[in-house]
Each structure stands twice: as C-alpha cells, then as structure tokens.
N, C-alpha and C positions, 0 to 999 in steps of 0.2 A: 828416183826423184821425180816428183810431179811438177812439171812446168805448166804454167798457165799462159796460153797464147790467145789473148782476146784483144787484139789490137786493131785500131782503125787508123788509117793513114790520113794525113792532112797535106795540103798543098806544100810543095817544096819552098815556096816563097815566104818562109817564116821570117818574121822580124823578131829577133831575140836579144834581150839585154841582160847581161850577166855581170854581177859585181861581186867581188870577194869581200867578206866582212872585214871592216877596218879594225875591229877589236878582236884580238886573239886572247885566249885565256891560258896562262901558263899552268902547266901541270907540276906544281912544286912538290907535291907528294902523292903521286898517282896511286900508290898502293897502300897508303896509310890505313890501318884498321881503325875502327871506332874505339872509344875508351874501354877501360877494362871491365865495364859492366857486362860486356858480351861474353866474358869468360864462361866456359861451360857449354857454349852453343853446340859444339860438335857432339857432346854427349846426348843432346836432345834430338839430334837429326837421325832418328830411326826411320824405318820404312813407313811411308804413308799409304801403304797398300791395305790388304785385308787384315783386320784386327784379330788378335787372339782373344779368347774369352777372358773376361775380367772377373776375379772372384770377389766375394762379399767383403773380405778384409780390405782389399784395395778400394772398393767403393766407399767404405767407411772412412778410410784415410783421405780420399779425395774430398769427401764432404767436410772433414775436419780441416783440410787445407784451404777451403773456400771461405770467402767472406761475403756476407749478405750485402746486396747493393740494389738500390732502386734507381734505375736509369732515368735520365732526362733526355728529351729529344728536341730541345729548342734549337732553332735554326742558326743562331749565332752568326758565324761568318757567311752563311748563305745570303745574308742581306746584300753583300757586295755583288754576289752573282746575280741576285734578283734585280739589282740596279742596272747591271749590264744588259740583262734581258729586256728591261723596260726601255732603255735607250735604243736597243736594237729594233724594237717595235715601232719606233718613230719612222714614218715614211721617208724622211730625209736622212736617215741614219747612214753613216759610212763606217760603222763599227763592226768588227768581227769578234765574236765571243768564242773562246777556246776552253773546252773541257778536256782535262787530261786524267785518265784513269790508270792507276798503278796497282798491280796486283799479281796474283798467281795464275794458275791454268784457267780459272774461270774468266780472267781478263784476257789472257794470251790468245784464247780460242776465238774471241770476238763474237761469240753467240749472243751474250748479254749486251755488250757494248754496240754490236752492230744494230740491234733493234733500237737501243736508246738513240743511236746516231740518226736512224731514220725518223724516229718520232720527233726529235728536236729539230731536225732540218726541215721536216714537213711543216712545222709551225713557225720556225724562226729564220728559215732560209739556208741554202746549201753553201757553206763557206769552204767546202773542200774536204778531202779525206783525212788530212792531217798527217801526223808523224807516225812512222813505223820503222822497225829495224830494216836494214837493207837485205835484199836477196832472200835466201832461204836459210835462216839461222839454225834450224833444227829439223829433224825428220818429222813429217806430218804437219809442218807449219801451214796454217790456213788463216786467211783474213777475208773480210767482206768488203765490198765496194772498192776493190783494187785488184790488179793483176801483178804477178811477181814471178821472177825466174832468176836463176844464177847459173854460171858456168862452173866447171870444175876448177880446182886450184885455190879455193878459199877455205879458210878455217874460221869457225865461229868460236870466239871466247865468250863464255857465259858466266855471269856473276854467281850462279848457283853451283858451279863445278869447282871442286877444291884444286884440281890440277890446272885450271885456267888462271891467267893473270890479267890484271887490269893494265891500263885504265879502261873503264867501260863508260858507255853513254847512259842516259837516263833510263833506257830500256834494259840495262844490265847486259848489253851485247856489244861486242866489237868484232867486225868481220875483217880478217887479215888475208893478204896475198903478197907474193914476192916475185911475181913474174909478169911480163907483158902479155896482153891479149886476154886476160881474165875479165869477167864482167858480172855485174848485177843489174837487174832490170826491175823497173816499177812503171806501172801504167794504169790507164783508165780501164774500165771493165764494161764492155758493150752490153753484156747480158745480165749484169748484176742489178740488184735493186739499189741504185745509187752509185756514185763514183763514175759518172759518165764523162766528166770533163774537168780540166783544171787549166789555170792560166799563169800559175806561179809555182816555183818549186825551190827547195833548199836542200843541199847535200851537206851533212855534218860529218867531218872527217878529222883524223888525227894528224896534226902537224908534228914532224919528228926529224931529228938530224938524219940526213941521208935518205929521206923519204922519196919515194918514187912519184910518178905523175899519172894522172888519169885524164881522159877526155870525156866530156859530156856530150852524148848523142841524143838528139830529139828526132824521133821518127826517121832514124837512119842517117841523119846528117850531124857531123861534128860541129858543135857550136862554141866549144871552149875547151881549153886544155889547162889543167890546174896542177901545179907542183905542190907536193905536200912537204917538201924539205923546209926545215927551219927549227927554231927552238921548240921543244916539246910542249904541245898545248892543243886545245880544241879550236877548230876554225870552221867556218860555214861559207859556202858559196851559194849565191842566190841567182835565180833566173826567171824571166818572164817569157810567155809565149801567148799567141792568140788563144782565147778560150775555146776549148774543144777537146776531143779525145786525142791522147798522145801516148807515145811509148818513150820512156826515159831510160837510157842505158848509161851506166858508169863503167868505162872500159880502161884498164890500165895500159900504159904506153911505155913503161920502162921497167928495169929489173929491180928497182928499189922497193922497199916495203911500203904498202899502202894499207891504211886502216880506216874503216868506215863505221860510223856510229848509227846513222839513221838517215832517212829521206822523208821530207815533208812536202805535200802538195796542197795547194789552196785554190780557191775559186772566187773571183769577184772581190769587191772591196768591203763587202759586208756578209752577214750570215753567221752560221754556227759551225764550228769544227769540233769533232769528238775524236780524240786520239786515245788509243788503248795500247799500253805497254805492260806486258806481264811475262813472267818466267814460270814454266811448269815446275811444280814442287817447291816454289820459293816461300819463305817466311818473311815477315817484316824485318827480322834480323839479317837475313841474307841480303835483302834489298839495302838495308842500312850500311852493310859492309861494302856494297858495290858502288854506292853513290859518293865517290871521291870528288876532288875539285872539278874535274872535267864534267862529270854528270851534273853537278850542281850548277855549273856555268850553263850547261845545255838547258836545264830547267828554267833558268832565268831567261834565256833567249826564247824559249817556247811561250813564256809569259801567260800561263793559263788564268782564266777568271775563276775556274772551279777545279780543285784537285779532289778526285775520288780515290780514297785509300781503301783497297779491297783485298786485305790479307786476313788470314786466320784459319783457313781449312787445314793447312799442313801443320800449323802450330798446335791445333787441337789433337790431331793424330799423333804428333810427336810427344806431346805431354801425356797422352793416354798410354802410349807404349812405354814411356819412361816409368809411369806409375805402376804399370803391370810388372815391369822388371824389378822394381824396388818396392814391392808391395808391403814389406815389413819395415820400411823406413819412411815414415810420414815426414820427417824433417827434410830428407832429400827431395821428396815430392814438393814440399813448400818452397825449398830453395830453387828448384828448377822452374817452378811457376813464377817466382820473383824474377829470375833471369829473363824468362820469356816476356814478362810484363815490362821490365826495364828496357829490353830491346825494342819492344813495340812503341813504348812512349818516346824513347830517344829518336827513333827513326821518324815517327810522325812529326815530332817537334822540329827536327832538323829539316825535314821536307818543307814544312809550312814556313819555317824561318826563311828559307831560300825563295819560296813562292811569293813572299811579300804580302800584298793586300788580297791575294786570292782567297776565295771561300774554300771551305773544307768540308767534305762529306765522308764519313766513315761508313763503309758498307760491311756489315758483319758476314760471316760465312753462311751458306745455306744450311738447312738441316743435313745431318750426316748420319751414316750408319757404317757398320763394319763390312758390309757386303756379304753375299752368300748366307745371310741370316746369322752371321757370327759376330758376337760382341755388341750388337745393337748400337745405339747412339754413343759416341765417345763421351765418357764421363767428364772430360775436360772441356767440352764444348761450351757448357754453361759458364765456366770460369772465363774462357776466352771472350765470350760475348759480353759478360759483365765488365771485364777489364776494358774492353773496347769502349763501352759506354762511359766508364769512369774517366778514361784518358781523354776521350773526345770532349767530355764535359769540361775537364780541366783546361784543355787547349783551345776551347772555343769552336769546336766542330759540331756539325749536325751528325745524326746517326740514323741509318735505316737498317732494320733488322730483317735480313732475308729469311732466317729460320721462322720468325713469327709470320712473315708474309706467306710462307709456304704452308703454314698450319701447325708449326711447332713440332715436338718430338714425334717421330714416326712418319712424318709427311713425305720424306724422300722415298721411303719404302712404298708408301701408297702411290706416289707418283710413278714409281717404277712398275707398278702393276696395272697402270692405266693402259688402255688400248686405243690409239697408239701411246707408247710410253712418253712420259714427261721427264723421266729421270733414267739415267743409265743404271745398270745393275751393280756397278762398282761401289755404290753407296756414297759417292763423292760428287759426281758430275751430273748435270742435267742433259737432256736432249735439246735439240734446236727448239722444239715446241715449248719445253720447260723454260729455257732461258728467255725466250720471247715473252712468255706469260709473266715471268718475274719482271722483265724490263718494262712491260706495259704497266704493271702495277706501280713500280717505282716512278715511272714517268708521270703517271696519274697523281701520285701522292706529292711529287715535287710541284706539279702544276697547281694542285689544290693549295699547297702552301704559298706558292707564288701569287695566286689570285687573292688569297687572304692577306698577304703582305701588301699588295697593291691597294686593297680596300681599307687597310688598317684595322682589320677585325681579328687578327690572330698572328702568332709568331711560331707556332709549333709545326713540326714536320711529322705527319702521321705515318704509321706503318700499318696499312690495311691488308687484309688477307686476299690472296689471289683467288679469283673466281675459277674453280676447277670444273664446274659444270656449265654446259651451254645455257 
C-alpha cells in the first residue's frame, strides 16, 4: 500500500468550529435496484480488456443494429453554469462554483480532471480540492492536489463489485471498519501543483443502529468526537480551521461499525471546486444501480453547478464482446444495445433530476482500440457516442466528443506511438501527457463557448481537435 506523507504542521493554537448537520437523510431502501429496464445487465458485463478479432458477419450485424444520427452540441443547461462563472468573476463575489465529474477509470485516475481543476482554478480562483472517497478505496488509488493514507482494518465496498452491498455514497464507495484505532487520512499536498491549503472540511458518514464513534484529528489534535449511532441514514459533520496546510485524520474510538462515504475540503468563501468521483470498470448502468437514496442525498448536499457525466468506455467494450459472442443473432445484439441505451438514459436523467438546476455536460469516451493491434476500434463505439449525443440532446445537456478531439478512429494508436507516449498501449487509457492535452482542449472549448455566451454571439459548444504537434 502506498501511503503519501506530505504533511505540514500548523501551530497548535487552532481555533476550530465543528457542527453536525441538522438534516439527516433516512435510508428507506438502501439497496433497491433500478427499474426492470436494467434486466440483462449482467450479460453485457464481459471483460473490457483486450478484444478478440471481430469477423465480417458481426460487423454487418452491428451496422444493421445502428441507427443514423446527426448529433447536436448546443450548450443548453451550460447557461446556468456560465451564469455562475460570470458571477464568480465579480470582484465582490462570495460565490463558490462546484464542478462534479462522475465516471469510470478516466475520471477515477484524476489525470484529466486534475488538469481541468488547475485550469479552472487558475482563472476563477482556488475554492479547494473538493470531494473524494476516504482513505485508499482500492489498490493503485491515486489523486492529484491532495494527500491520502489509511490504516489496516478497513474494507472498501464498491458499487462495481457484485459481492459488495450498499448503501454507497455518490462516489460508489463506502469504507467500513469494526474496531477502535483504525483511521483514514486526508491532507494538503506540499509538493503538488495545487491543493496547498484548506480552511473547511466535511466528513460524510453512515449513521446506523449500534454505530461506533470516531474522532476528528487536525494536525494531531483531537477536535471532535462523533457518534454514528442512530436511525440508518447519511449524515455530515462540518469543520473549519485557519486557512493553511493541514492533516485531517478520522480515527475510530469504539468497537461498533463505522462507515464513511467521503471527505470534502474547501478553501475561502469563493473560487472554483472540481471534484472527481469514478470507479474503474464502471458503466453508467453500474453507477445507476449504486446511487440509492443516500447517494442522491449526498449529491444534493454537494450542490454542483455543473455535472460532467463521463461514461461509455466500458459500455463500448462490453457491447463489442457481446456482439462477437452472438455474431449470428442480430436481434440479441439490438436488444443488448437497447438495454445499454436505456440504462444510460435513465441514469443520466435520474442524476440530473437530483442535481436540480445544475448544468449538464456529457463527455464521450476517447478513441479506443483492442490493444496489441487486435480488434481495432470497437465497432460499438460509434453507437455509444451517437446514443450519448441523442440522450444529451433530449435531456438538455451539452456534449463534448473526446474521440473527435483526439482525431477520430485510429488516433489512440497514433498517440500510443508518439515519443513520449500520449496513450497507453492497452487501447483504452491515455498517459498523463495525453489526459492533460485533452483537458486543455476541453477547457479551451468551454471558455470559447463561455466568451461567446457572454457576448451573445453564439450558443454552441465546439469540439476542436487537440494539437498534437508543437
């Protein structure tokens, strides 16, 4: 386990004010599944690894199952987000703008979102690192602009794993422990590009009958003890500290069960916060099944001005593998595609219904390939992207096409051949350089749309190609 210890101490004379949230959200049906449209999801969850070659019969059936579509890219609900940015630019502003990105491994790794966070905060002010799962929820967990660590004795329940059980938070994660003396840690990052300070934090936890207690330590000092016993539901405890570098530790103090959903840190009274929550291997349908009453309550509390919905990579691979297995059954291929599209639509609609007046941006998958030169671009990727455009248009969301920005079919293989590489050789993921290049292009397109919105000269959100040469 990799622990990050990049801590800076502050004087012991900390003045800290902590209040427990007065409103708790009951978990009336913490493990309820989504409606029956998600039937058949398990059949589509094949490996998203290296693809097997696809024959010509399957290709013809995939084409027959697809429907032509001409996507639109109007900003729609981005206007609310742009209005928040405009108010934030007022010198007298006391507004904090929150962007929340939900997605799969591209989001979980924080390469794309880390660069977007830097660009937005450089322009609109550093409002803090934002929300993230507690501790180390899986092997290889990595984030930018924060430090993190965990002791032994915790188990991570993930919404992507069939043998794990809810409830989960908005990140699809719950960290559980059952004994005293276990801890998770979150702090500032002295040597990171960003995340140097915070002055407010929130700990999101599970309240449950017989729940144990934890204490909140700031820079080694116990500042509050919280009991998690009570009717089953989600609760939040908030705290404030002098602005600066801090180490925040949540340490259990009793033998009862303790469940944590996430930790959020903020800075100042204004500025921009960019939170990223993603699960490796997740589809929109997986996320939809994980967001029960408590996760929806947590989304309301986070109150983002913009929700970035970034799924599709695993859906494209799963549909590709399903079509390869059932190559002589175009009807089954069409039905599986309809199930995927219904899952995607329902999950995006439910998310935005909870997010209220927030703007919505659908981020399509990057270009993909089978890896090792096998299989090429998944034939279902075009279907996935077209469906995302159609659903976003119906639900009033903007769309930004990562595959187009990269250069279209074959671009991920070209990026993997660059020196240094911009894409990994697995055919799915980019390198740090690649994610940052895509983030810079997306930020530039959003700011172009924002400036044209301010001047009243346009409403569209462009998808321009990433410059791959100096």
